[in-house]
Gaussian input, Z-matrix of N, CA and C with variables (Angstrom, degrees):
# hf/3-21g

backbone

0 1
 N
 C     1     B1
 C     2     B2     1     A1
 N     3     B3     2     A2     1     D1
 C     4     B4     3     A3     2     D2
 C     5     B5     4     A4     3     D3
 N     6     B6     5     A5     4     D4
 C     7     B7     6     A6     5     D5
 C     8     B8     7     A7     6     D6
 N     9     B9     8     A8     7     D7
 C    10    B10     9     A9     8     D8
 C    11    B11    10    A10     9     D9
 N    12    B12    11    A11    10    D10
 C    13    B13    12    A12    11    D11
 C    14    B14    13    A13    12    D12
 N    15    B15    14    A14    13    D13
 C    16    B16    15    A15    14    D14
 C    17    B17    16    A16    15    D15
 N    18    B18    17    A17    16    D16
 C    19    B19    18    A18    17    D17
 C    20    B20    19    A19    18    D18
 N    21    B21    20    A20    19    D19
 C    22    B22    21    A21    20    D20
 C    23    B23    22    A22    21    D21
 N    24    B24    23    A23    22    D22
 C    25    B25    24    A24    23    D23
 C    26    B26    25    A25    24    D24
 N    27    B27    26    A26    25    D25
 C    28    B28    27    A27    26    D26
 C    29    B29    28    A28    27    D27
 N    30    B30    29    A29    28    D28
 C    31    B31    30    A30    29    D29
 C    32    B32    31    A31    30    D30
 N    33    B33    32    A32    31    D31
 C    34    B34    33    A33    32    D32
 C    35    B35    34    A34    33    D33
 N    36    B36    35    A35    34    D34
 C    37    B37    36    A36    35    D35
 C    38    B38    37    A37    36    D36
 N    39    B39    38    A38    37    D37
 C    40    B40    39    A39    38    D38
 C    41    B41    40    A40    39    D39
 N    42    B42    41    A41    40    D40
 C    43    B43    42    A42    41    D41
 C    44    B44    43    A43    42    D42
 N    45    B45    44    A44    43    D43
 C    46    B46    45    A45    44    D44
 C    47    B47    46    A46    45    D45
 N    48    B48    47    A47    46    D46
 C    49    B49    48    A48    47    D47
 C    50    B50    49    A49    48    D48
 N    51    B51    50    A50    49    D49
 C    52    B52    51    A51    50    D50
 C    53    B53    52    A52    51    D51
 N    54    B54    53    A53    52    D52
 C    55    B55    54    A54    53    D53
 C    56    B56    55    A55    54    D54
 N    57    B57    56    A56    55    D55
 C    58    B58    57    A57    56    D56
 C    59    B59    58    A58    57    D57
 N    60    B60    59    A59    58    D58
 C    61    B61    60    A60    59    D59
 C    62    B62    61    A61    60    D60
 N    63    B63    62    A62    61    D61
 C    64    B64    63    A63    62    D62
 C    65    B65    64    A64    63    D63
 N    66    B66    65    A65    64    D64
 C    67    B67    66    A66    65    D65
 C    68    B68    67    A67    66    D66
 N    69    B69    68    A68    67    D67
 C    70    B70    69    A69    68    D68
 C    71    B71    70    A70    69    D69
 N    72    B72    71    A71    70    D70
 C    73    B73    72    A72    71    D71
 C    74    B74    73    A73    72    D72
 N    75    B75    74    A74    73    D73
 C    76    B76    75    A75    74    D74
 C    77    B77    76    A76    75    D75
 N    78    B78    77    A77    76    D76
 C    79    B79    78    A78    77    D77
 C    80    B80    79    A79    78    D78
 N    81    B81    80    A80    79    D79
 C    82    B82    81    A81    80    D80
 C    83    B83    82    A82    81    D81
 N    84    B84    83    A83    82    D82
 C    85    B85    84    A84    83    D83
 C    86    B86    85    A85    84    D84
 N    87    B87    86    A86    85    D85
 C    88    B88    87    A87    86    D86
 C    89    B89    88    A88    87    D87
 N    90    B90    89    A89    88    D88
 C    91    B91    90    A90    89    D89
 C    92    B92    91    A91    90    D90
 N    93    B93    92    A92    91    D91
 C    94    B94    93    A93    92    D92
 C    95    B95    94    A94    93    D93
 N    96    B96    95    A95    94    D94
 C    97    B97    96    A96    95    D95
 C    98    B98    97    A97    96    D96
 N    99    B99    98    A98    97    D97
 C   100   B100    99    A99    98    D98
 C   101   B101   100   A100    99    D99
 N   102   B102   101   A101   100   D100
 C   103   B103   102   A102   101   D101
 C   104   B104   103   A103   102   D102
 N   105   B105   104   A104   103   D103
 C   106   B106   105   A105   104   D104
 C   107   B107   106   A106   105   D105
 N   108   B108   107   A107   106   D106
 C   109   B109   108   A108   107   D107
 C   110   B110   109   A109   108   D108
 N   111   B111   110   A110   109   D109
 C   112   B112   111   A111   110   D110
 C   113   B113   112   A112   111   D111
 N   114   B114   113   A113   112   D112
 C   115   B115   114   A114   113   D113
 C   116   B116   115   A115   114   D114
 N   117   B117   116   A116   115   D115
 C   118   B118   117   A117   116   D116
 C   119   B119   118   A118   117   D117
 N   120   B120   119   A119   118   D118
 C   121   B121   120   A120   119   D119
 C   122   B122   121   A121   120   D120
 N   123   B123   122   A122   121   D121
 C   124   B124   123   A123   122   D122
 C   125   B125   124   A124   123   D123
 N   126   B126   125   A125   124   D124
 C   127   B127   126   A126   125   D125
 C   128   B128   127   A127   126   D126
 N   129   B129   128   A128   127   D127
 C   130   B130   129   A129   128   D128
 C   131   B131   130   A130   129   D129
 N   132   B132   131   A131   130   D130
 C   133   B133   132   A132   131   D131
 C   134   B134   133   A133   132   D132
 N   135   B135   134   A134   133   D133
 C   136   B136   135   A135   134   D134
 C   137   B137   136   A136   135   D135
 N   138   B138   137   A137   136   D136
 C   139   B139   138   A138   137   D137
 C   140   B140   139   A139   138   D138
 N   141   B141   140   A140   139   D139
 C   142   B142   141   A141   140   D140
 C   143   B143   142   A142   141   D141
 N   144   B144   143   A143   142   D142
 C   145   B145   144   A144   143   D143
 C   146   B146   145   A145   144   D144
 N   147   B147   146   A146   145   D145
 C   148   B148   147   A147   146   D146
 C   149   B149   148   A148   147   D147
 N   150   B150   149   A149   148   D148
 C   151   B151   150   A150   149   D149
 C   152   B152   151   A151   150   D150
 N   153   B153   152   A152   151   D151
 C   154   B154   153   A153   152   D152
 C   155   B155   154   A154   153   D153
 N   156   B156   155   A155   154   D154
 C   157   B157   156   A156   155   D155
 C   158   B158   157   A157   156   D156
 N   159   B159   158   A158   157   D157
 C   160   B160   159   A159   158   D158
 C   161   B161   160   A160   159   D159
 N   162   B162   161   A161   160   D160
 C   163   B163   162   A162   161   D161
 C   164   B164   163   A163   162   D162
 N   165   B165   164   A164   163   D163
 C   166   B166   165   A165   164   D164
 C   167   B167   166   A166   165   D165
 N   168   B168   167   A167   166   D166
 C   169   B169   168   A168   167   D167
 C   170   B170   169   A169   168   D168
 N   171   B171   170   A170   169   D169
 C   172   B172   171   A171   170   D170
 C   173   B173   172   A172   171   D171
 N   174   B174   173   A173   172   D172
 C   175   B175   174   A174   173   D173
 C   176   B176   175   A175   174   D174
 N   177   B177   176   A176   175   D175
 C   178   B178   177   A177   176   D176
 C   179   B179   178   A178   177   D177
 N   180   B180   179   A179   178   D178
 C   181   B181   180   A180   179   D179
 C   182   B182   181   A181   180   D180
 N   183   B183   182   A182   181   D181
 C   184   B184   183   A183   182   D182
 C   185   B185   184   A184   183   D183
 N   186   B186   185   A185   184   D184
 C   187   B187   186   A186   185   D185
 C   188   B188   187   A187   186   D186
 N   189   B189   188   A188   187   D187
 C   190   B190   189   A189   188   D188
 C   191   B191   190   A190   189   D189
 N   192   B192   191   A191   190   D190
 C   193   B193   192   A192   191   D191
 C   194   B194   193   A193   192   D192
 N   195   B195   194   A194   193   D193
 C   196   B196   195   A195   194   D194
 C   197   B197   196   A196   195   D195
 N   198   B198   197   A197   196   D196
 C   199   B199   198   A198   197   D197
 C   200   B200   199   A199   198   D198
 N   201   B201   200   A200   199   D199
 C   202   B202   201   A201   200   D200
 C   203   B203   202   A202   201   D201
 N   204   B204   203   A203   202   D202
 C   205   B205   204   A204   203   D203
 C   206   B206   205   A205   204   D204
 N   207   B207   206   A206   205   D205
 C   208   B208   207   A207   206   D206
 C   209   B209   208   A208   207   D207
 N   210   B210   209   A209   208   D208
 C   211   B211   210   A210   209   D209
 C   212   B212   211   A211   210   D210
 N   213   B213   212   A212   211   D211
 C   214   B214   213   A213   212   D212
 C   215   B215   214   A214   213   D213
 N   216   B216   215   A215   214   D214
 C   217   B217   216   A216   215   D215
 C   218   B218   217   A217   216   D216
 N   219   B219   218   A218   217   D217
 C   220   B220   219   A219   218   D218
 C   221   B221   220   A220   219   D219
 N   222   B222   221   A221   220   D220
 C   223   B223   222   A222   221   D221
 C   224   B224   223   A223   222   D222
 N   225   B225   224   A224   223   D223
 C   226   B226   225   A225   224   D224
 C   227   B227   226   A226   225   D225
 N   228   B228   227   A227   226   D226
 C   229   B229   228   A228   227   D227
 C   230   B230   229   A229   228   D228
 N   231   B231   230   A230   229   D229
 C   232   B232   231   A231   230   D230
 C   233   B233   232   A232   231   D231
 N   234   B234   233   A233   232   D232
 C   235   B235   234   A234   233   D233
 C   236   B236   235   A235   234   D234
 N   237   B237   236   A236   235   D235
 C   238   B238   237   A237   236   D236
 C   239   B239   238   A238   237   D237
 N   240   B240   239   A239   238   D238
 C   241   B241   240   A240   239   D239
 C   242   B242   241   A241   240   D240
 N   243   B243   242   A242   241   D241
 C   244   B244   243   A243   242   D242
 C   245   B245   244   A244   243   D243
 N   246   B246   245   A245   244   D244
 C   247   B247   246   A246   245   D245
 C   248   B248   247   A247   246   D246
 N   249   B249   248   A248   247   D247
 C   250   B250   249   A249   248   D248
 C   251   B251   250   A250   249   D249
 N   252   B252   251   A251   250   D250
 C   253   B253   252   A252   251   D251
 C   254   B254   253   A253   252   D252
 N   255   B255   254   A254   253   D253
 C   256   B256   255   A255   254   D254
 C   257   B257   256   A256   255   D255
 N   258   B258   257   A257   256   D256
 C   259   B259   258   A258   257   D257
 C   260   B260   259   A259   258   D258
 N   261   B261   260   A260   259   D259
 C   262   B262   261   A261   260   D260
 C   263   B263   262   A262   261   D261
 N   264   B264   263   A263   262   D262
 C   265   B265   264   A264   263   D263
 C   266   B266   265   A265   264   D264
 N   267   B267   266   A266   265   D265
 C   268   B268   267   A267   266   D266
 C   269   B269   268   A268   267   D267
 N   270   B270   269   A269   268   D268
 C   271   B271   270   A270   269   D269
 C   272   B272   271   A271   270   D270
 N   273   B273   272   A272   271   D271
 C   274   B274   273   A273   272   D272
 C   275   B275   274   A274   273   D273
 N   276   B276   275   A275   274   D274
 C   277   B277   276   A276   275   D275
 C   278   B278   277   A277   276   D276
 N   279   B279   278   A278   277   D277
 C   280   B280   279   A279   278   D278
 C   281   B281   280   A280   279   D279
 N   282   B282   281   A281   280   D280
 C   283   B283   282   A282   281   D281
 C   284   B284   283   A283   282   D282
 N   285   B285   284   A284   283   D283
 C   286   B286   285   A285   284   D284
 C   287   B287   286   A286   285   D285
 N   288   B288   287   A287   286   D286
 C   289   B289   288   A288   287   D287
 C   290   B290   289   A289   288   D288
 N   291   B291   290   A290   289   D289
 C   292   B292   291   A291   290   D290
 C   293   B293   292   A292   291   D291
 N   294   B294   293   A293   292   D292
 C   295   B295   294   A294   293   D293
 C   296   B296   295   A295   294   D294
 N   297   B297   296   A296   295   D295
 C   298   B298   297   A297   296   D296
 C   299   B299   298   A298   297   D297
 N   300   B300   299   A299   298   D298
 C   301   B301   300   A300   299   D299
 C   302   B302   301   A301   300   D300
 N   303   B303   302   A302   301   D301
 C   304   B304   303   A303   302   D302
 C   305   B305   304   A304   303   D303
 N   306   B306   305   A305   304   D304
 C   307   B307   306   A306   305   D305
 C   308   B308   307   A307   306   D306
 N   309   B309   308   A308   307   D307
 C   310   B310   309   A309   308   D308
 C   311   B311   310   A310   309   D309
 N   312   B312   311   A311   310   D310
 C   313   B313   312   A312   311   D311
 C   314   B314   313   A313   312   D312
 N   315   B315   314   A314   313   D313
 C   316   B316   315   A315   314   D314
 C   317   B317   316   A316   315   D315
 N   318   B318   317   A317   316   D316
 C   319   B319   318   A318   317   D317
 C   320   B320   319   A319   318   D318
 N   321   B321   320   A320   319   D319
 C   322   B322   321   A321   320   D320
 C   323   B323   322   A322   321   D321
 N   324   B324   323   A323   322   D322
 C   325   B325   324   A324   323   D323
 C   326   B326   325   A325   324   D324
 N   327   B327   326   A326   325   D325
 C   328   B328   327   A327   326   D326
 C   329   B329   328   A328   327   D327

   B1=1.3937
   B2=1.4856
   B3=1.3224
   B4=1.5251
   B5=1.3864
   B6=1.3173
   B7=1.4331
   B8=1.5080
   B9=1.3693
   B10=1.3534
   B11=1.5138
   B12=1.3333
   B13=1.4837
   B14=1.4968
   B15=1.2797
   B16=1.6008
   B17=1.4991
   B18=1.4019
   B19=1.5014
   B20=1.5337
   B21=1.3437
   B22=1.5464
   B23=1.3972
   B24=1.3134
   B25=1.4678
   B26=1.5210
   B27=1.4082
   B28=1.4544
   B29=1.4669
   B30=1.2755
   B31=1.4854
   B32=1.5391
   B33=1.2601
   B34=1.4520
   B35=1.4902
   B36=1.3379
   B37=1.3805
   B38=1.4679
   B39=1.4057
   B40=1.4625
   B41=1.5233
   B42=1.3438
   B43=1.5046
   B44=1.4567
   B45=1.3445
   B46=1.5445
   B47=1.5481
   B48=1.2877
   B49=1.4403
   B50=1.4910
   B51=1.3951
   B52=1.3915
   B53=1.5410
   B54=1.3078
   B55=1.5598
   B56=1.3418
   B57=1.2990
   B58=1.3979
   B59=1.6243
   B60=1.2379
   B61=1.5626
   B62=1.4771
   B63=1.3205
   B64=1.4799
   B65=1.5203
   B66=1.3407
   B67=1.5116
   B68=1.5793
   B69=1.2504
   B70=1.4137
   B71=1.4565
   B72=1.3058
   B73=1.4190
   B74=1.5496
   B75=1.3591
   B76=1.4720
   B77=1.5470
   B78=1.2509
   B79=1.4215
   B80=1.6516
   B81=1.3249
   B82=1.4303
   B83=1.4913
   B84=1.4901
   B85=1.2981
   B86=1.6200
   B87=1.2723
   B88=1.6343
   B89=1.4603
   B90=1.2586
   B91=1.3757
   B92=1.5636
   B93=1.2288
   B94=1.5472
   B95=1.5323
   B96=1.4591
   B97=1.6036
   B98=1.4781
   B99=1.2797
   B100=1.4394
   B101=1.5506
   B102=1.2546
   B103=1.4858
   B104=1.5422
   B105=1.3061
   B106=1.2966
   B107=1.6564
   B108=1.3330
   B109=1.4943
   B110=1.6502
   B111=1.3768
   B112=1.4769
   B113=1.5847
   B114=1.2784
   B115=1.5136
   B116=1.6309
   B117=1.2716
   B118=1.6290
   B119=1.6145
   B120=1.4194
   B121=1.3961
   B122=1.5152
   B123=1.3494
   B124=1.4479
   B125=1.5287
   B126=1.2368
   B127=1.5638
   B128=1.5395
   B129=1.3751
   B130=1.4976
   B131=1.6091
   B132=1.3285
   B133=1.5696
   B134=1.5490
   B135=1.3826
   B136=1.5055
   B137=1.4264
   B138=1.3492
   B139=1.5057
   B140=1.5834
   B141=1.2411
   B142=1.4811
   B143=1.5652
   B144=1.3698
   B145=1.5462
   B146=1.3912
   B147=1.3223
   B148=1.4783
   B149=1.4575
   B150=1.4199
   B151=1.5006
   B152=1.5477
   B153=1.2464
   B154=1.5148
   B155=1.6086
   B156=1.3129
   B157=1.5289
   B158=1.5529
   B159=1.3249
   B160=1.5231
   B161=1.4914
   B162=1.2682
   B163=1.4129
   B164=1.5735
   B165=1.3250
   B166=1.3525
   B167=1.5340
   B168=1.2871
   B169=1.5004
   B170=1.5740
   B171=1.3080
   B172=1.5308
   B173=1.4569
   B174=1.4327
   B175=1.4012
   B176=1.5791
   B177=1.3616
   B178=1.5218
   B179=1.6098
   B180=1.3608
   B181=1.4597
   B182=1.5438
   B183=1.3300
   B184=1.4585
   B185=1.4224
   B186=1.3174
   B187=1.3439
   B188=1.6212
   B189=1.2982
   B190=1.5266
   B191=1.4886
   B192=1.2558
   B193=1.4893
   B194=1.4292
   B195=1.3121
   B196=1.4203
   B197=1.6932
   B198=1.4079
   B199=1.3987
   B200=1.4629
   B201=1.4311
   B202=1.5320
   B203=1.4551
   B204=1.4677
   B205=1.4088
   B206=1.5594
   B207=1.1399
   B208=1.4733
   B209=1.5023
   B210=1.2720
   B211=1.4507
   B212=1.4848
   B213=1.4159
   B214=1.3438
   B215=1.5391
   B216=1.3370
   B217=1.4613
   B218=1.5778
   B219=1.4739
   B220=1.4021
   B221=1.4835
   B222=1.4265
   B223=1.3995
   B224=1.5211
   B225=1.4203
   B226=1.4902
   B227=1.6314
   B228=1.3647
   B229=1.5429
   B230=1.5614
   B231=1.2930
   B232=1.3465
   B233=1.4951
   B234=1.4450
   B235=1.3823
   B236=1.4135
   B237=1.3262
   B238=1.5517
   B239=1.4617
   B240=1.3511
   B241=1.3306
   B242=1.4984
   B243=1.3474
   B244=1.3852
   B245=1.5509
   B246=1.2590
   B247=1.5671
   B248=1.4517
   B249=1.3720
   B250=1.4594
   B251=1.5122
   B252=1.3292
   B253=1.4509
   B254=1.5063
   B255=1.3276
   B256=1.3128
   B257=1.5041
   B258=1.3014
   B259=1.4998
   B260=1.5332
   B261=1.3787
   B262=1.4458
   B263=1.6128
   B264=1.3043
   B265=1.4958
   B266=1.4805
   B267=1.3418
   B268=1.5275
   B269=1.4056
   B270=1.3068
   B271=1.5046
   B272=1.4579
   B273=1.3762
   B274=1.5144
   B275=1.4298
   B276=1.4205
   B277=1.5026
   B278=1.5805
   B279=1.4383
   B280=1.5158
   B281=1.5052
   B282=1.4642
   B283=1.3346
   B284=1.5680
   B285=1.2883
   B286=1.5289
   B287=1.5581
   B288=1.2422
   B289=1.5965
   B290=1.5119
   B291=1.2143
   B292=1.5410
   B293=1.4780
   B294=1.3015
   B295=1.4571
   B296=1.6083
   B297=1.3736
   B298=1.4330
   B299=1.5227
   B300=1.1984
   B301=1.4001
   B302=1.5211
   B303=1.3907
   B304=1.4127
   B305=1.5172
   B306=1.4040
   B307=1.4461
   B308=1.6171
   B309=1.2584
   B310=1.4756
   B311=1.4534
   B312=1.3669
   B313=1.5483
   B314=1.3955
   B315=1.2873
   B316=1.5663
   B317=1.5282
   B318=1.3388
   B319=1.3578
   B320=1.4398
   B321=1.4476
   B322=1.4366
   B323=1.4082
   B324=1.3854
   B325=1.3719
   B326=1.5483
   B327=1.3179
   B328=1.4860
   B329=1.4956
   A1=109.44
   A2=112.36
   A3=119.12
   A4=116.67
   A5=117.42
   A6=123.10
   A7=109.12
   A8=116.88
   A9=122.72
   A10=109.08
   A11=114.10
   A12=119.68
   A13=106.80
   A14=115.29
   A15=116.31
   A16=103.01
   A17=114.10
   A18=117.13
   A19=107.41
   A20=116.01
   A21=120.11
   A22=106.99
   A23=123.21
   A24=129.70
   A25=105.38
   A26=113.78
   A27=117.66
   A28=109.79
   A29=123.13
   A30=118.42
   A31=108.98
   A32=120.10
   A33=125.29
   A34=107.66
   A35=121.45
   A36=124.00
   A37=112.69
   A38=111.69
   A39=114.33
   A40=116.43
   A41=113.80
   A42=115.05
   A43=114.71
   A44=120.90
   A45=122.94
   A46=106.41
   A47=116.11
   A48=125.17
   A49=109.01
   A50=114.23
   A51=118.25
   A52=105.23
   A53=114.75
   A54=124.79
   A55=109.14
   A56=120.01
   A57=124.82
   A58=110.29
   A59=113.38
   A60=114.51
   A61=113.29
   A62=114.94
   A63=115.11
   A64=115.37
   A65=111.62
   A66=115.19
   A67=107.41
   A68=120.11
   A69=119.04
   A70=113.48
   A71=119.10
   A72=124.74
   A73=112.92
   A74=111.77
   A75=110.74
   A76=113.84
   A77=124.86
   A78=128.77
   A79=106.81
   A80=115.41
   A81=116.84
   A82=111.59
   A83=114.04
   A84=118.96
   A85=117.97
   A86=106.67
   A87=115.97
   A88=100.97
   A89=128.42
   A90=125.86
   A91=109.58
   A92=112.85
   A93=118.27
   A94=114.98
   A95=109.22
   A96=108.85
   A97=116.01
   A98=117.64
   A99=125.99
   A100=109.65
   A101=117.68
   A102=128.74
   A103=109.94
   A104=124.23
   A105=124.70
   A106=108.43
   A107=109.05
   A108=112.65
   A109=107.59
   A110=106.96
   A111=112.84
   A112=102.93
   A113=110.64
   A114=113.41
   A115=110.71
   A116=111.20
   A117=116.95
   A118=108.48
   A119=109.87
   A120=115.42
   A121=111.37
   A122=115.26
   A123=121.70
   A124=107.43
   A125=122.20
   A126=119.39
   A127=110.68
   A128=110.76
   A129=109.87
   A130=108.79
   A131=109.03
   A132=114.08
   A133=114.06
   A134=118.38
   A135=120.89
   A136=115.54
   A137=119.77
   A138=122.58
   A139=113.58
   A140=115.01
   A141=121.60
   A142=115.88
   A143=111.24
   A144=115.89
   A145=114.46
   A146=118.01
   A147=126.45
   A148=111.99
   A149=119.97
   A150=124.27
   A151=105.62
   A152=114.18
   A153=116.50
   A154=107.21
   A155=116.50
   A156=121.59
   A157=106.49
   A158=112.97
   A159=117.85
   A160=109.96
   A161=118.15
   A162=126.27
   A163=117.61
   A164=116.94
   A165=122.34
   A166=108.31
   A167=119.11
   A168=116.08
   A169=108.15
   A170=117.75
   A171=122.22
   A172=113.25
   A173=122.43
   A174=122.83
   A175=110.98
   A176=120.88
   A177=117.16
   A178=111.11
   A179=120.82
   A180=122.99
   A181=111.19
   A182=116.18
   A183=114.68
   A184=117.76
   A185=123.75
   A186=126.11
   A187=103.15
   A188=120.49
   A189=116.53
   A190=108.64
   A191=123.33
   A192=121.46
   A193=114.04
   A194=121.21
   A195=121.89
   A196=111.23
   A197=109.83
   A198=115.86
   A199=119.62
   A200=118.41
   A201=115.94
   A202=112.47
   A203=115.11
   A204=119.49
   A205=104.99
   A206=123.80
   A207=120.91
   A208=119.52
   A209=115.31
   A210=123.34
   A211=111.92
   A212=118.93
   A213=126.71
   A214=111.86
   A215=115.91
   A216=121.33
   A217=103.05
   A218=112.12
   A219=122.59
   A220=117.23
   A221=117.62
   A222=126.57
   A223=102.65
   A224=110.76
   A225=109.77
   A226=102.72
   A227=106.00
   A228=118.04
   A229=106.14
   A230=123.19
   A231=123.12
   A232=113.13
   A233=113.48
   A234=122.76
   A235=118.93
   A236=113.00
   A237=120.28
   A238=108.44
   A239=119.98
   A240=128.43
   A241=112.82
   A242=116.62
   A243=122.48
   A244=113.76
   A245=110.81
   A246=112.78
   A247=108.07
   A248=114.89
   A249=126.77
   A250=108.10
   A251=116.26
   A252=122.65
   A253=108.33
   A254=122.14
   A255=126.09
   A256=113.35
   A257=116.73
   A258=119.03
   A259=108.40
   A260=112.45
   A261=117.17
   A262=99.76
   A263=115.62
   A264=119.19
   A265=114.55
   A266=122.74
   A267=118.41
   A268=111.55
   A269=125.82
   A270=127.33
   A271=105.62
   A272=120.16
   A273=119.31
   A274=113.35
   A275=118.98
   A276=125.28
   A277=109.39
   A278=115.41
   A279=118.64
   A280=109.38
   A281=116.26
   A282=124.37
   A283=112.09
   A284=119.99
   A285=123.95
   A286=111.92
   A287=110.20
   A288=116.81
   A289=110.51
   A290=112.53
   A291=120.71
   A292=111.75
   A293=115.05
   A294=117.77
   A295=117.18
   A296=110.96
   A297=120.54
   A298=110.73
   A299=122.38
   A300=124.92
   A301=117.08
   A302=114.71
   A303=124.35
   A304=117.66
   A305=108.35
   A306=119.72
   A307=106.49
   A308=114.36
   A309=115.81
   A310=118.45
   A311=115.31
   A312=121.73
   A313=110.93
   A314=115.19
   A315=119.70
   A316=111.71
   A317=121.43
   A318=124.08
   A319=114.03
   A320=113.66
   A321=124.10
   A322=112.44
   A323=121.27
   A324=127.21
   A325=107.81
   A326=116.75
   A327=114.95
   A328=118.11
   D1=127.84
   D2=175.39
   D3=-86.66
   D4=144.43
   D5=-179.02
   D6=-123.37
   D7=148.72
   D8=173.51
   D9=-127.79
   D10=125.75
   D11=-179.68
   D12=-96.80
   D13=129.44
   D14=-178.01
   D15=-127.79
   D16=134.33
   D17=166.20
   D18=-102.46
   D19=132.47
   D20=-173.36
   D21=-127.48
   D22=134.34
   D23=178.69
   D24=-111.33
   D25=119.28
   D26=179.19
   D27=-116.06
   D28=115.75
   D29=-172.04
   D30=-75.34
   D31=140.15
   D32=176.21
   D33=-108.10
   D34=124.98
   D35=-179.88
   D36=-60.77
   D37=151.07
   D38=-174.93
   D39=-60.56
   D40=-29.15
   D41=179.03
   D42=-85.10
   D43=17.15
   D44=-179.99
   D45=-134.14
   D46=157.68
   D47=177.34
   D48=-136.42
   D49=161.81
   D50=176.75
   D51=-114.21
   D52=131.17
   D53=177.69
   D54=-133.36
   D55=161.69
   D56=179.24
   D57=-82.70
   D58=160.87
   D59=179.87
   D60=-64.03
   D61=-31.80
   D62=173.71
   D63=-62.61
   D64=-43.85
   D65=177.73
   D66=-62.50
   D67=-44.02
   D68=-178.03
   D69=-59.50
   D70=-45.77
   D71=176.99
   D72=-59.36
   D73=-41.77
   D74=174.41
   D75=-67.69
   D76=-33.64
   D77=177.22
   D78=-64.50
   D79=-45.33
   D80=179.91
   D81=-59.59
   D82=-45.09
   D83=176.83
   D84=-56.79
   D85=-43.22
   D86=-179.11
   D87=-65.28
   D88=-36.14
   D89=-170.98
   D90=-64.18
   D91=-27.83
   D92=179.60
   D93=-87.74
   D94=-16.24
   D95=-177.30
   D96=-61.55
   D97=133.55
   D98=177.17
   D99=73.78
   D100=22.38
   D101=-176.41
   D102=-107.09
   D103=127.24
   D104=177.88
   D105=-121.87
   D106=130.21
   D107=-173.62
   D108=-101.08
   D109=149.13
   D110=176.48
   D111=-91.35
   D112=-177.28
   D113=176.61
   D114=-65.89
   D115=-33.21
   D116=-178.94
   D117=-64.03
   D118=-43.05
   D119=178.05
   D120=-56.18
   D121=-52.41
   D122=-176.58
   D123=-65.61
   D124=-34.18
   D125=177.69
   D126=-63.83
   D127=-39.19
   D128=-179.95
   D129=-70.23
   D130=-42.96
   D131=-175.70
   D132=-56.82
   D133=-38.73
   D134=177.36
   D135=-107.96
   D136=3.50
   D137=175.75
   D138=61.86
   D139=30.44
   D140=172.74
   D141=-133.20
   D142=142.88
   D143=179.41
   D144=-61.82
   D145=159.61
   D146=-179.34
   D147=-56.79
   D148=-35.36
   D149=-175.69
   D150=-67.22
   D151=-40.52
   D152=-176.61
   D153=-72.04
   D154=-40.19
   D155=-179.26
   D156=-59.49
   D157=-44.84
   D158=-176.45
   D159=-64.70
   D160=-50.17
   D161=-177.63
   D162=-64.27
   D163=-31.75
   D164=-171.08
   D165=-109.26
   D166=-25.16
   D167=-173.42
   D168=-120.94
   D169=-55.66
   D170=-165.22
   D171=-74.32
   D172=-41.44
   D173=-168.07
   D174=-95.48
   D175=-31.03
   D176=177.95
   D177=-49.47
   D178=129.23
   D179=-176.35
   D180=-54.02
   D181=-39.21
   D182=-179.31
   D183=-65.10
   D184=-19.40
   D185=177.25
   D186=-99.41
   D187=-44.79
   D188=-171.99
   D189=-58.10
   D190=-39.18
   D191=177.59
   D192=-56.44
   D193=-25.37
   D194=-178.60
   D195=-92.92
   D196=-30.05
   D197=-175.41
   D198=-92.99
   D199=-32.01
   D200=-175.93
   D201=-68.09
   D202=136.18
   D203=-174.31
   D204=-69.71
   D205=-25.29
   D206=173.37
   D207=-72.46
   D208=-0.96
   D209=171.25
   D210=-120.61
   D211=13.61
   D212=170.48
   D213=100.33
   D214=14.35
   D215=-169.83
   D216=-95.41
   D217=-157.57
   D218=-172.42
   D219=-128.25
   D220=18.62
   D221=-174.10
   D222=-125.33
   D223=128.28
   D224=175.23
   D225=-99.89
   D226=127.73
   D227=-179.29
   D228=-94.00
   D229=117.73
   D230=175.83
   D231=-55.22
   D232=131.84
   D233=177.62
   D234=-79.44
   D235=-34.04
   D236=-176.87
   D237=-143.96
   D238=165.18
   D239=178.81
   D240=-58.05
   D241=129.27
   D242=177.99
   D243=103.05
   D244=-13.55
   D245=171.27
   D246=-91.31
   D247=157.38
   D248=-164.09
   D249=-113.01
   D250=147.55
   D251=174.44
   D252=-68.21
   D253=149.21
   D254=171.68
   D255=-139.00
   D256=138.05
   D257=-170.45
   D258=-135.42
   D259=122.68
   D260=-179.14
   D261=-68.47
   D262=118.99
   D263=-174.77
   D264=-63.44
   D265=-45.35
   D266=-179.60
   D267=-61.74
   D268=-42.15
   D269=-170.52
   D270=-80.63
   D271=-38.80
   D272=176.02
   D273=-60.48
   D274=-45.76
   D275=-179.68
   D276=-60.33
   D277=-35.51
   D278=-178.50
   D279=-74.31
   D280=-42.98
   D281=174.87
   D282=-56.27
   D283=-47.12
   D284=177.97
   D285=-61.39
   D286=-41.34
   D287=177.24
   D288=-62.79
   D289=-57.65
   D290=-174.21
   D291=-60.40
   D292=-38.07
   D293=-169.59
   D294=-107.53
   D295=17.46
   D296=179.46
   D297=-51.86
   D298=-49.49
   D299=178.94
   D300=-58.89
   D301=-34.72
   D302=170.95
   D303=-65.45
   D304=-42.60
   D305=-174.79
   D306=-71.46
   D307=-45.50
   D308=-176.27
   D309=-97.95
   D310=-0.49
   D311=-177.60
   D312=-88.17
   D313=-159.86
   D314=177.85
   D315=-64.92
   D316=144.57
   D317=176.92
   D318=-58.03
   D319=138.87
   D320=177.04
   D321=-87.54
   D322=144.08
   D323=175.87
   D324=-76.59
   D325=115.33
   D326=177.44
   D327=-77.25

């Protein structure tokens, strides 16, 4: 088998940098640290309306027992009218990524 070794120089514009995927993921995660989302933030993030989010993610028992702050989770469920939802961004983002198949897959029995 023949091999050809090539040296290639690719200029990188001054306003850009190359970083590893690991560094990029760490930067993305740090961007969410200490951040709390509202329901509107979550709607924008996953491109779904609050009714869908509540029906598919927040109210089913199998998710609520993991999410509800009163059960050790990272989502504040309003207790009375006028209170707002609050989502710990880092953990919510991780939950959404990890449970994508459960959220969009076949309904679970609660």
